N, C-alpha and C positions, 0 to 999 in steps of 0.2 A: 431887057434882064441885065439889071445893076452887079457889075461886079466891082469889084476893090481888092486892097490886099494890106494884109497888116500885119505888124510883126508880136510876140509872142515870150513872154520869159519863159524858158524851155530849164534844161540843165544841161544845155547851151552857155559856155559863156555868150554866147552872141546875142542868145534869142532864136528863133527861129521864124521866118518868113513865110506867108501859110495867102494865099487866091480865095476869097470867101465869094461865090455865088447866090443874090437873090433869086431862089426858084419861087415862094408862097411869102405872106403874109408873114413875116415874123422866121423864115424859114429859110435858110442858109443849107448849101452844100460848103464843103472844107476841101481846099486839095495843096497837095505840096507844092515844093517846086518841078516836080516833071510833069506836075498836072496830071496825076492818078485823084480820086476821088477819095479821101478817106473818114470823109463822114460826113452825118446830117445833124443839123444842130436847130431846135424850133425850142424860141424864147416864150417862155411862159405871157401871155399878155396883163396877165391878170397879178404876177408879181415876177419883177423882170429881174431878181436873183435868180429866178427859175428856170432850167431848160430841161428838157429833155434831147439826147441824143440818136439815134437810129440805130438796131441791131447792127449793122456790120459796122458803126467808130472805130476807129485803129487808132481811137487818142483817149491818152489816162483823162481820169475826172479834174484831174489839176488842172491840164492842159486847155480841156474842157471849158473850167473856167473864163482862164485867157480870155478862149478866144470868146467866151461867150461878151466880156467886158469889152474887150476891144470894140467886138460889132457895135454894144452900145454906144462906145465913144462916137465912133464911126457916126452912126446916126443920130446921136446928138449936136455933131459936127454939120453933120448935113442940112439940119433943122435950122442952125443961124445962119445960114448961109442962104439961105433959100427967106 
């Protein structure tokens, strides 16, 4: 299971760090600094601008979009390295 850390824009001056765990094809669990799961995101395979969140997700839509963008950037960097 791949894990990585991202920094996303938030309403805080310095952003927010989150831990991401890939669980399935295009599905990722989102954890805060206390290692509490705050949601799950699934990126649409057909249109990468769309994503779905879990029903118990504690992340607002704006932050979720930033998380999606950071995950996509991480994936692109991983492909460039290979």
